[in-house]
C-alpha positions in Angstrom: 105.3 73.0 33.7 104.1 75.7 30.7 100.5 75.5 29.9 99.8 74.9 26.4 96.4 73.6 25.2 96.7 69.7 23.3 93.5 70.6 21.8 92.9 74.5 21.2 89.4 74.0 19.9 87.2 72.5 21.7 84.2 74.0 22.9 83.3 74.8 26.1 81.6 71.6 27.0 84.1 69.4 25.6 86.4 71.6 27.8 84.3 70.3 31.3 83.8 67.3 30.1 87.6 66.3 29.6 87.9 68.6 33.4 85.4 65.8 34.2 87.5 63.0 33.3 91.0 64.4 33.9 90.9 65.6 37.8 91.9 62.5 39.7 88.4 61.1 41.6 88.1 61.1 45.4 90.4 63.9 46.0 86.8 65.3 48.0 84.7 63.1 50.0 81.7 61.8 47.6 78.5 61.3 48.8 76.9 59.8 45.4 79.3 57.0 45.0 78.7 57.0 41.0 80.1 60.6 40.7 84.1 61.0 40.4 83.8 64.8 42.3 81.1 65.9 44.1 81.0 69.3 42.9 80.6 71.2 39.5 83.1 71.7 37.0 83.5 74.7 35.2 84.9 75.0 31.6 87.8 77.6 32.7 89.5 78.5 35.7 87.4 81.7 37.6 88.7 84.7 36.2 90.7 87.7 38.5 91.4 90.8 37.5 95.3 91.9 37.7 94.2 94.5 40.2 92.3 91.5 42.5 95.0 89.2 41.9 97.7 91.2 43.0 96.1 92.3 46.2 95.5 89.0 47.4 99.4 88.0 46.3 100.2 91.1 48.9 97.6 89.8 51.5 100.0 86.8 52.5 103.1 88.8 53.6 100.6 90.7 56.0 98.9 87.6 56.8 102.6 86.7 58.4 103.1 89.9 60.1 99.9 89.5 61.4 100.2 85.8 62.5 103.9 87.4 64.3 102.2 90.3 66.0 99.9 87.7 67.5 102.3 85.0 68.8 104.0 88.4 70.5 101.1 90.1 72.2 100.2 86.8 73.1 103.6 85.4 74.8 103.7 88.9 76.4 100.3 88.5 77.8 101.5 85.3 79.4 104.1 87.1 80.9 102.5 90.4 82.0 104.0 92.8 79.8 100.7 93.0 77.5 97.3 93.4 78.7 96.6 89.8 80.4 93.3 89.7 78.7 94.6 88.6 75.5 95.8 85.5 76.4 92.8 84.9 78.8 90.6 85.1 75.9 93.0 82.9 73.7 93.8 79.9 76.1 89.6 79.9 76.9 87.9 76.8 76.8 91.5 74.1 77.0 92.7 72.2 78.7 96.0 73.0 80.7 98.0 70.7 78.4 97.3 72.8 75.3 98.2 76.2 77.0 101.3 74.3 78.1 102.0 73.5 74.7 101.5 76.6 73.1 104.0 78.0 76.2 106.9 76.2 75.5 110.0 77.6 74.9 110.8 75.3 72.3 107.9 76.5 70.2 107.5 79.9 71.4 108.0 81.8 68.5 107.2 79.5 66.1 104.3 80.1 63.0 102.4 78.1 60.7 103.9 76.9 57.5 100.6 77.4 56.0 98.2 80.1 55.6 94.6 80.2 54.1 92.1 82.8 54.5 88.8 82.8 53.3 87.8 86.0 51.6 84.7 86.8 50.4 84.2 88.7 47.1 82.2 91.7 47.6 81.2 95.0 46.1 84.4 96.5 47.3 86.9 94.1 47.1 87.0 91.5 50.2 87.1 91.0 53.1 88.5 87.3 55.3 85.9 85.9 57.7 89.0 84.3 59.1 92.1 82.6 59.1 93.0 78.5 58.7 96.5 77.0 59.3 95.5 73.6 59.0 93.7 73.8 56.1 92.0 71.0 53.7 91.9 72.0 49.5 95.5 72.1 48.7 95.9 68.5 46.9 92.3 69.2 44.6 93.4 72.9 44.2 96.8 71.5 43.0 95.2 68.7 40.8 92.6 70.8 39.4 95.5 73.4 38.3 97.3 70.6 36.5 94.2 70.0 34.7 93.3 73.3 33.3 97.2 74.0 32.6 96.5 70.6 30.1 93.6 72.9 28.0 96.4 76.1 27.8 95.5 77.8 31.2 97.4 79.0 33.5 96.1 79.0 37.2 97.5 81.7 39.3 100.7 80.1 41.0 101.0 78.0 37.9 100.6 74.0 37.2 102.8 73.1 40.2 102.3 76.1 42.5 101.0 74.5 45.3 103.3 71.0 45.7 106.5 73.3 44.8 105.7 76.3 47.6 104.5 73.2 49.9 107.7 71.5 49.6 109.6 74.2 49.4 107.9 75.6 53.1 108.4 71.8 54.1 112.6 71.8 53.7 112.6 75.5 55.2 111.1 74.2 58.3 113.4 71.0 58.6 116.6 72.9 58.1 117.8 70.1 55.9 119.6 69.8 52.6 117.3 66.9 51.5 114.8 66.2 54.0 112.1 63.4 54.7 108.8 64.5 55.5 105.6 62.8 57.0 101.9 64.2 56.5 100.3 62.5 59.8 96.8 62.8 59.1 94.0 61.8 61.8 91.3 59.8 61.8 89.2 62.9 62.1 91.1 64.6 59.7 90.6 61.4 57.4 88.7 63.2 54.3 91.7 64.8 53.4 94.0 61.7 53.0 92.9 61.4 49.5 94.2 65.3 48.3 97.1 64.8 51.1 98.4 61.8 49.1 98.2 63.9 45.7 100.2 66.5 46.9 102.9 64.2 48.2 103.3 62.9 44.9 103.3 65.5 43.5 105.8 67.3 45.4 108.3 64.1 45.5 107.7 64.2 41.5 109.6 67.7 41.6 112.5 66.6 43.7 114.4 67.9 46.7 112.4 66.6 49.2 110.3 63.0 50.2 107.7 63.5 51.7 104.7 60.4 52.7 101.4 60.4 53.9 100.8 58.6 56.8 98.3 57.7 59.8 99.9 58.5 63.7 99.8 54.6 64.2 102.7 54.5 61.6 104.8 56.6 63.7 108.1 55.2 65.2 109.9 56.8 68.0 113.6 56.4 69.5 115.6 58.4 72.2 117.1 59.5 68.8 114.7 60.3 66.2 110.9 60.1 64.8 110.5 57.2 62.0 107.6 56.6 60.1 107.2 52.5 59.5 106.1 51.2 55.9 103.8 47.8 55.8 106.8 46.1 54.6 108.7 46.9 57.9 110.7 49.5 56.3 111.1 52.7 58.7 112.7 55.7 57.4 114.0 59.0 59.3 111.7 61.7 59.3 113.1 65.5 59.4 110.1 67.1 59.5 106.2 66.2 60.3 103.1 68.1 58.9 100.5 68.1 61.6 97.3 67.3 59.4 95.4 67.2 62.6 93.6 69.4 65.1 94.2 70.3 68.8 91.2 70.0 70.2 91.1 66.1 68.7 94.7 65.9 70.3 93.8 63.2 72.9 92.7 61.2 70.4 95.5 60.8 67.9 97.5 57.6 68.5 101.0 58.6 70.0 100.6 61.8 70.0 102.6 61.8 73.0 105.7 60.9 71.3 105.4 63.2 68.1 105.3 66.0 70.4 108.3 64.7 72.8 110.2 64.7 69.7 109.4 67.7 68.5 110.0 69.6 71.9 113.2 67.7 72.0 114.0 69.1 68.7 114.3 65.0 67.3 111.6 66.1 64.2 110.7 69.4 63.2 106.4 70.1 63.5 104.4 72.3 61.6 102.1 74.0 61.8 103.4 74.2 65.6 101.0 72.6 68.1 99.4 76.1 69.5 96.2 76.2 69.3 96.6 80.2 70.7 96.8 80.9 67.0 94.1 79.3 65.8 91.3 81.2 67.6 88.7 82.8 65.4 88.9 85.4 68.6 92.2 87.1 67.3 90.1 89.3 64.9 87.9 90.7 67.9 91.3 91.2 69.9 92.9 93.2 66.5 89.6 95.6 66.7 89.7 95.7 70.6 90.5 99.7 71.2 92.6 99.2 73.3 95.2 97.3 72.0 94.9 99.5 69.0 98.6 101.6 69.9 99.6 97.6 70.7 98.8 96.2 67.2 100.0 99.1 65.3 103.5 98.8 67.0 103.9 94.9 66.3 102.9 95.8 62.6 103.6 99.4 61.4 101.0 101.5 60.1 100.4 100.7 56.7 100.0 97.3 57.5 97.7 98.1 60.3 95.5 99.9 57.8 95.2 97.3 55.4 94.4 94.7 57.8 92.0 97.1 59.5 90.1 96.7 56.1 90.4 93.4 55.4 88.9 91.9 58.9 85.6 92.3 59.7 84.6 93.8 62.5 84.4 91.2 65.2 83.3 90.7 69.4 83.9 87.7 71.7 80.6 86.9 72.8 81.5 87.4 76.6 78.6 87.4 78.8 80.2 88.6 82.2 78.0 91.8 83.2 79.3 95.0 82.6 79.4 98.3 84.6 76.0 100.7 84.6 78.2 103.1 82.0 79.7 100.0 80.0 78.9 99.4 76.7 80.5 97.2 74.3 82.7 99.2 71.8 81.1 99.4 67.9 78.0 97.4 68.4 74.4 99.0 68.5 71.2 97.8 68.8 68.8 99.5 66.5 70.8 103.2 67.3 71.9 102.3 70.8 75.1 101.6 72.7 74.8 97.8 73.3 76.3 96.9 77.1 74.0 93.3 77.1 74.1 90.7 74.2 70.3 90.1 74.3 69.9 93.6 73.1 70.7 92.4 70.1 67.7 89.8 70.4 65.2 92.4 69.4 66.9 93.4 65.9 64.8 92.1 62.9 66.3 90.6 60.2 67.1 93.3 58.3 69.6 94.6 61.4 71.0 91.2 61.8 74.0 91.6 59.5 76.1 88.9 61.9 77.4 85.9 62.2 78.1 83.6 65.0 80.6 81.0 65.3 82.4 78.9 67.4 86.0 80.6 68.0 88.3 78.0 67.7 89.1 74.8 69.9 85.8 73.0 68.8 84.8 70.0 66.5 82.4 72.7 65.7 84.9 75.5 64.5 86.0 73.9 61.0 83.9 72.8 58.0 80.7 75.7 58.8 79.5 73.3 61.4 78.7 75.6 64.4 78.2 78.8 62.0 75.1 80.9 62.5 73.9 83.5 60.2 71.6 85.8 62.0 69.2 87.2 59.3 69.0 83.4 58.3 67.3 82.9 61.4 63.9 83.2 63.0 63.5 85.0 66.1 63.6 82.0 68.2 66.7 80.7 66.6 68.4 83.8 67.1 67.7 84.1 70.6 68.6 80.4 71.3 72.1 81.6 69.2 72.5 84.3 71.7 71.9 82.3 74.3 73.6 79.5 73.5 76.9 81.4 73.0 76.7 82.7 76.4 76.0 79.9 78.5 79.4 78.2 76.4 81.7 81.1 77.0 83.7 79.4 79.3 84.1 75.9 77.3 83.5 77.1 73.9 84.0 80.8 73.1 81.9 82.1 70.2 82.6 85.5 68.1 80.1 87.8 66.3 81.1 89.1 63.2 79.6 91.5 60.7 78.4 89.8 58.0 79.6 90.8 54.3 77.3 89.8 51.5 79.2 88.2 48.5 78.9 89.9 45.5 76.9 88.5 42.8 78.9 86.6 39.5 77.8 84.6 36.5 79.2 81.3 36.8 79.2 78.3 34.4 79.2 74.6 34.6 78.6 71.7 33.3 75.4 69.8 33.9 76.2 66.4 33.5 72.4 65.2 33.2 71.8 67.6 30.7 75.5 67.3 28.9 75.5 71.1 28.0 77.0 73.9 29.9 74.7 76.2 32.1 75.2 79.2 33.8 74.0 80.3 37.5 74.1 83.5 39.7 76.4 83.1 42.4 78.7 84.7 45.4 82.6 84.1 45.9 84.8 82.8 48.8 88.5 82.8 47.3 91.0 80.7 49.8 94.6 81.6 48.9 97.2 79.5 49.9 100.5 81.4 51.1 103.8 78.7 52.1 106.2 80.7 54.5 110.0 80.2 53.9 111.8 82.1 56.7 110.5 85.8 56.4 108.4 85.5 53.4 104.7 83.7 52.8 104.3 82.7 49.0 101.1 82.2 47.1 100.6 78.9 45.7 97.3 79.1 44.6 93.8 80.4 44.6 90.9 78.2 45.0 87.4 79.7 44.2 84.2 78.1 45.7 81.3 79.6 44.0 77.9 79.0 45.7 74.4 79.7 44.3 73.3 83.1 45.4 70.3 81.8 47.0 73.2 80.1 49.9 74.2 82.1 52.9 77.4 79.9 53.5 80.0 79.7 50.8 81.5 76.2 51.3 82.1 73.2 49.0 78.9 71.4 48.3 77.4 69.6 45.4 75.7 72.9 43.3 79.0 74.8 44.0 81.6 75.0 41.3 85.1 74.8 42.7 87.9 76.1 40.4 91.7 77.2 40.4 91.7 80.9 39.6 93.5 82.8 36.4 94.0 86.2 35.8 92.4 88.0 32.9 91.5 92.0 32.3 87.8 91.0 32.5 88.2 89.0 35.5 86.5 90.1 39.2 
């Protein structure tokens, strides 16, 4: 779809008002029922410089290689040809059923089909605070890209980039010429159902694959195949199932055993694979572990290893087990002294606490910023409780400690709907590129920018943040 403005002489206010009406409502959870869209609308996409956009596009294949290396090291660790602590950390807190799923031969080499890093735009580039392989946002960034296209503004990836690349990923995963796919959305992930319906409709409009959105209850199993059943009683055989439910919630998902059985016996392809070990933030800590550096370099190659070393912030697993008297936690200091006990960090003043603590992965607290604690936002008592909680919960819900990279300040325009005028605020930016895996490549479909007010420590979707696709401009960030 080529982008050409239907009304090229609109003012910025008129553009923003048009977008507010043109972007489909309810793609994102609305707290106030009188609002069509629960975030601030910008009259233009967020502008990236060609250099920044090029770097982001190149990251996709590096991250695919990272997942492949992580998977390899986990498998080697499980069978005893790599350090045992790799699998021990990645399996910690998980029931036996989940661990067995990750190690089954049918899934052993499978990797996620969608990769979305959270990139914090900094003064020196960007830092990836985490990776997500079951991400939200694909539908509404795709819908926004199409709305801006109608105003003549071409987003990164193009107006159909997200649905086209998502459809290509599903088709590649299925191995079929014209596959049928189901995006299965659990109750726990229900906030994403509307945007995924938009995405399915957009994929279907492009042709080559048929995609449905359904609840787990709509799945029907036979010994030969997996089907989706519709309200009129009609059934359709599935070639590929997109898992839009979290593995920590697996036992609450109806018919999960039938879906997994069908996937194990190759009745249907499942993506992302049911491998919780690939969904752990602890993987960043393992990447930075000095004893594993040569293994990572051997898996990735020196150039990719060096680039990821710059991209991933320093991260440590908050492991409360005592060290020997001469032992220290590599790379971590408190008041100029090496740390050998996590509670040494409790004495740091706010200005010294450039850290964030968050659950590693297998927990309802590990997504949507629910369990994130920014250390220099906390009182001394709150910081102490955060460290104590991380130590206490290690066996059930491991936490990581990560260097906090402060976002670069940007100036952002938005439509003030009460005053009916375009205003500006100082903000900080999180960039979420969506990469879709087809074969040996991870291709960029689009980039979502979330610009939160500069006084907010965590950047995520909120009512006073701007959310927009990205565009490339010579004067961009």
